[in-house]
Structure formats: structure tokens, C-alpha cells
N, C-alpha and C positions, 0 to 999 in steps of 0.2 A: 442344758444348757441356752439354748434357744427362746428359751420361756423366759429369763430371767434377764437376759439381753432386750427381749420386747417388754419387756419392766424396766426396767433401766430405759430404755429408750422414751417409753411414753412418759416418765417421771423428770426426765432431764429435757426434753423437749417443751413439758406440759412448763414446766422453770422459767422459762421465758416469759410467761405472761405475767407469772409471782414476779421475779424481778423488775419487770416493767413496773411493778404497781407500788414494792420495794422504793424503788428511786423516783417516782412520780413527785412526790414530793417535796426532794431534795432539790431540784433543778431544773433547768427544760429536757427537755427530750435530745435533742441538740447536742449538749452539754454531756451528757449522760451516753448518748452515741458512739460520740468523739472519744471520750477518756475510754471504754469499752475499744472499742476497736484500734485506735492506733497505739499504744502501747500491744497488743496483741500484734497485727499487722507487721510489727517489727519484730516479735520476736518470732512469730513462723518466717519470717524474708530472712532471718538469721541465721535461722535454724536447717533449713531446707534448702540456701541455696548450692552449697555446693552437694548437693543430691542429683543421682544420675539420671531422676524425673524427670530433672530441666533441659533433659540438654537435647531431647530428640521432640521438643513441642516448638512446634511450629509456630510461629508472630501471630498469622489466622487465629491460632486455638487460640490464644492468650488472649487476645481482644476479641473474642465472641466470649471467655469466660469471664472480660471483665463487660461485661454488659449485662449480661446472666444474676452475675453478682450484685449489678447495679440495679437490675431488679428484683431479686430474690432475695435481698439481702436490704439492701439499702430505699427502695420503696418500700419495700413489706414493713420493715423495723419501725422507716419513721411512720408509717400511717399505725400503726398499732399503739408505738410507746403516745406517740400524737393523739389518741382514743383513751387509752387509761388516763391519761394525765387531763382528760376534759373531762374525765369519769364515769365512761362507761365501761361497766364490770369487766371484772378479765375469763370469764369464764364465756360471758357475748360477743367480748373479741375473739376469743378463740373457736368458736360456735362459728362463726361467722367467714374467721379465715378457712374450719373443717371443711368448707365445702368447695375447696376448690375440689380435689380430686373429683370429685363425682365433675362441676362444668368440666374440669380436661379435659373427664372421658365421652362427654357428651360431643368435644370439639374434635377430639383426635380421629376420628374417619375422616372429616373431613380434612382437618390442617396438615396430619400429617400420610392423609391416603392408603389409608388404613380399611381394611373389609371388614364390616359390622354387619351381623345378620339379625335378622329380624327383631327374634326374640334377644339378643341385646342391647338392641336398638328401641326394646318398651322395656328393657330395664332401667337404662338411664332416664329413660322419662320418665320413668315412676319414680327412681330414685330420685333425681332430681328436684320432680315434684316434692316429692315428702322432705330432702334437705332441706329447700325452701321452703317449707310451711314449718318445719322444725325452729330456723331461724326468725320467720316471725312472731312464731310465740313466745320464744326464748329475751327475743326482742323488744314485743310490746310489754312485756313482766317485767322486763329490766328497767323500763322508761316508768310505768310506771308507778316506781317506790324510788324515782331518782327525778323529781320534777326541774331541781336545778341544772339537768344536764337538755343541752342543747339538743334536739330531736335532729338538726342536721350529724354529729357529733358519731350516728350510728349507722351511717352513709362512708366513713372515716377506714373502716376497716374493709370495706365494699373494694374502696378502692387496693387495698393491698394484697386481698387477692385476690385481685386481676393483675395485681404486677406480677402474684405469681404465677397465674396459670400462663401468661405470655412468656414472664423465664423459663416454663417446661416444656410451651414446647420448641423455642429455642437451643432448648437442652437436645431435647426428642430428633430434633434435626443435625445434631452435631455428628461428625463422621469419624474424631480425635478420639484413642483409649488414652487415658487419662490417668494416672496415679492419683490417688485421693488428696493428698495432702498438693497437688497443684492445684486444683479447682477449692481448696480450703484458701491457701494464702494467698491467690489471684482476689478472688472474691473478702475474703479480711480486708485484704490493700485496697481497694477500691472502695470501700465501705468508711476507709476510712480517710481518704483523700475524700469526698464528697461529706462528712462529716464537720469532718477540721472544718475545710471549707465554709458550709454551713454555719459552724457555732463562732467563728473569724467574722463572719457577713454579719451575723446579728447584735456581734460582742460579747456572746456567753462564753468564750472558750475558757477562761478561768473558774477552773472546777472549785466547789464550795466544800468548808474546812467541817463539813454536816456529815459523820460515821457515816449516816444510813446514805448516802451516797457512795462514799468505797464500800460499807458493805454489798451495795446493787448491781456494782460493778465486779465484784469480784464472783456476785454470785452467777452474776452474765457471763463473765468467761470462764470460771470451770464449770458448771452444769449443763446452764444451753450453747457455750460455744462450742466447745471439747465435747463434752459432753453429746448434747444433742444430734451436733455434727458428725460427732464421730461415729460412733450409734447407726448414725442413720446410713451411714456408705456402709458401716459390716454388715449388719442386713439388708440390703441392698443387696449385695453381691451377694451373700449367703442363699439369700430366699428369694431376690424378684420384687418387686413391683409392688408385685400385688399385697406379701403382708407388708409392706408398710402405706400402701394405702392403705389399710386395711385397720393400722395402729393408729394412723390419725386422726380419726375418726372416735379416737378412744380419748385427744386430746383435751375435747371439750369436756365433758363428763370429770376426768378427773382435774383441770383447771375450775369447773365449777366449783366442786367442793373441795379444794381445795383454798381458794379465794374467801367462802364461805365460811373457815373455818378457822384461816390465816385474819382477814379484812373486818368481816361480818360481814359479806358483802349479799344482794338477797338470791334465796333459793329459799325458791316453796314450789308448790305443787304445778303452777302452769312451766317452773321451770324445770320443772322433771319430764312435765308435759312432752315439749319442744327436744330436748334431749331425748328422748326412745324416740320419738318422732326422728330422729335424725339418726337413731343409729340402725331402726327397724329401715332407711332409706341404703344401708353399706348391705344388709343383709338381700334385698332385693338386686340391686347392683349385680352383687357377685351371683346368686342365682342366674340372674338373667345371662351373666356371662359364661356357667360352665358348658351351655351345650352346644355351643360352638369354641369351645378352647381348646386355643392349640398344646404348641410341645410346650412345655414350660419355656419360660423368657426366662435367658441367661441375665444376670446383671451386668452390664457393660453400658462404658459409658458412650459408646457405642452405636446401641443396637436403640431402635427406638420404643417408647414404652404406648401401652396403649392408655394409658391412664398414668403419665408419670408424673412423678413431683420432681419439682424445683427444688432442691434441699436449703434448705431458707433458716433453721433456725432463731431461732427468738433470743 
């Protein structure tokens, strides 16, 4: 069952990058994101408002979750959708965002005041170097085959990755144990407000009649939000943050192959080499953690984790 859950999680999370590509030609990013989150937020709030899980949540915890949602959903998704609309391939975008666990792991010691042994530091340092090298190889390969894409477009996913890192540590400092539907509803409501405001300000709140737009919206809501977000929390609580972080590194190769098959995106020898280097980074990091591995971490939202991921499915 755990294997099937892992496969489903990888597919659902990767589907977000594909959904962004599906809707890229039909409407601006803020329009697509507004109509993805507005009805979803209303439905979630209506479905969960009467549940007991809301009654004991302090206002401060809700404000913290709203900020986490702003960083891990609104900021992250806007950069991803914008980059893909500018022509960055879905696989490259997924890979850049996928180094977030390595960056978070490298910063966990000083920011969360967690003990990191020397072998762990060596593993994190080498893994981060390999991960960034893999990103450079794939990005340059993508740029070489997409001459019409501005060079600065490849920097945009890095902003999303840093937004995820910030949300990760904000979540890691949380001391309130919340039922999964609470953060889901708060994050989606926050994103609905932000994207609606942005779409109204840009004069692009009216949805197009293009069937591709609504196909992308349904795709993103069903597969990415409910599938990706729901499975994220389920695996996190069953298996812990290490398992989730490991699966995160499978998103880039799955998305790259999926994008090549579905959209004809470039997937050559350099792309495969870069992805292989990034996967090697994962192996190095996990081997570096083993010598000083503590007891298994319980998957609780009030327990700081060494390389925690803020949940932010596309």
C-alpha cells in the first residue's frame, strides 16, 4: 500500500507542472490560478467549517497558516506558472523547485537550532553542490533548445523555490498540532484572495471560454490539489518527512518525461545527465544522514523536521 501511495503521490504532484503547461496558452497565470482556487476555497470552507477540528485552533495559528499559504502556495505557484508561460519547460521548472529539500536541509541546523553532525554536514554540502550542478546542466540544455525564452525567465523558479524554503522553516517552528483539513482550507482561501486581487487589478478576472482553460482548472483541482496535497499529508503522517523529501526528487524526472511525451519538450542526453546528477545528490544526502540518525521522527505538524517541506502542490 505504501508503494502505491508513493507512486500516486509522485504522479499527482508532478501533474501540477503539466496542468500549468495545459493552461499556459489559454489565459494569464493569475486568471488560471484565481479560478482554480476561488471555487475550491469556497467549497473547502463550506465543507469543513462545522467540523470540530476548527474549534480549538487559536487565531495566531490561523494567521501563521495564512502566511505559510502565501509563501508555499501563492508565491510558489505564481512563479512556476509564470515561468512556464514564458517558455521554461515543465521539467526544468520542476527540477529547480525540486532542490528545495536540499537547501532546506542545509539551513535546518542554524535556523531550527538542530544538531547536525560533521558527516551530515559533508553529505548536505556535497549533495547541495551536486543538486545545483544538475540544475545548471538541465537549465542550460533547456535554454539551448529554446532560443526565444529570455534568460531571466530561468531565474523565476528559483524565487518559488526560496518561497518554499521560507514556508518550510515557518512551518518547522510551529507548535500547534492541526488536522490536515485546516491548513488545506486556510492555504486555499489565502491563495483565492491573493489571486483574485491580482486578477482584478490586472483586468483579467473574466475566464476565457476556451475548453483548454477549464480542462486545466479541473486537472489542477482534482489531481494537483486534492491528490497531491492529500497524499502529501497522508505519507507525511505515515512515513515521516524523509520519505516525502525522497519522493520529491522523483518529480523532476517524471515531469520531464511526461512533458516530452505530452508536449514535445526537449529531453536529450544533457537533460538525462542533469537529472541523474540530481538523483545522485539525493543518495549522497541520505547516506550522510545515516551515521547520526536519531529515532524516527513522528509526522506531526508541531515537530520541527531537519529538512521539512512546506506542502505546496501545484
